[in-house]
C-alpha positions in Angstrom: 151.2 36.0 31.9 152.5 38.3 29.3 153.2 42.0 29.8 151.8 44.5 27.4 153.8 47.6 26.6 152.5 50.8 28.2 152.5 53.9 26.0 152.3 57.0 28.1 151.0 59.0 25.1 148.1 56.6 24.5 146.6 55.3 27.7 143.9 52.7 27.4 141.6 55.1 29.3 141.9 58.8 28.5 142.2 60.9 31.7 139.1 62.9 30.9 135.7 62.9 32.4 134.3 61.2 29.3 137.1 58.7 29.1 136.7 57.7 32.7 132.9 57.6 32.5 133.0 55.3 29.5 135.5 52.9 31.0 133.8 52.5 34.4 131.4 49.6 35.0 127.8 50.8 35.3 127.5 50.6 39.1 130.6 52.8 39.6 129.7 55.4 37.0 126.9 56.9 39.2 129.3 57.2 42.2 131.9 58.8 39.9 129.5 61.5 38.8 128.2 62.1 42.3 131.8 62.8 43.5 132.6 64.8 40.4 129.6 67.1 40.9 130.5 67.9 44.5 134.2 68.6 43.8 135.5 72.2 43.5 137.5 73.1 40.5 141.2 72.8 41.1 143.1 70.2 43.2 139.9 68.7 44.6 138.4 68.0 41.1 141.8 66.8 39.9 142.0 64.4 42.8 138.5 62.9 42.0 139.4 62.5 38.4 142.8 60.9 39.2 141.3 58.5 41.7 138.5 57.4 39.4 140.9 57.1 36.4 142.8 54.4 38.3 139.5 52.6 38.9 138.6 53.0 35.3 141.9 51.5 34.2 141.2 48.5 36.4 137.6 48.1 35.2 138.7 48.3 31.5 141.6 45.8 31.9 141.0 43.0 29.4 142.5 40.5 31.9 140.4 41.8 34.8 138.1 38.8 35.2 140.9 36.3 34.8 143.1 38.1 37.3 140.3 38.5 39.9 139.5 34.8 39.5 143.1 33.8 40.0 143.4 36.1 43.0 140.3 34.4 44.5 141.7 31.0 43.9 145.2 31.9 45.2 146.8 31.2 41.9 148.1 34.6 40.9 151.7 34.3 39.8 154.1 36.3 42.0 157.6 37.6 41.5 160.0 38.6 44.2 161.6 42.1 44.3 165.0 40.4 43.8 163.7 38.9 40.6 162.3 42.3 39.4 165.6 44.0 40.2 167.5 41.3 38.3 165.3 41.6 35.2 165.7 45.4 35.2 169.4 45.1 35.4 169.4 42.6 32.5 167.2 45.0 30.4 169.5 47.9 31.2 172.5 46.0 30.2 170.9 45.1 26.9 169.9 48.7 26.1 
């Protein structure tokens, strides 16, 4: 599995109502709008948008179906926290 760089200034799904709506799969879109229409402006509305933005990111992941299949088959590659820490130390040493 290869890692794709994440650019904070260019997310795959814009964190807007339209961006989230376009990225969600059809069945989820109605639920998103139902929650959105009930939320009050401010922290509650922000919370709904943030929550659904995460779901939209998952729905729009180009590897979503492959990953779900691998998870169902028990073949998702895993990495220990020790390995993650080692890789981060190596990357920091190279920078």
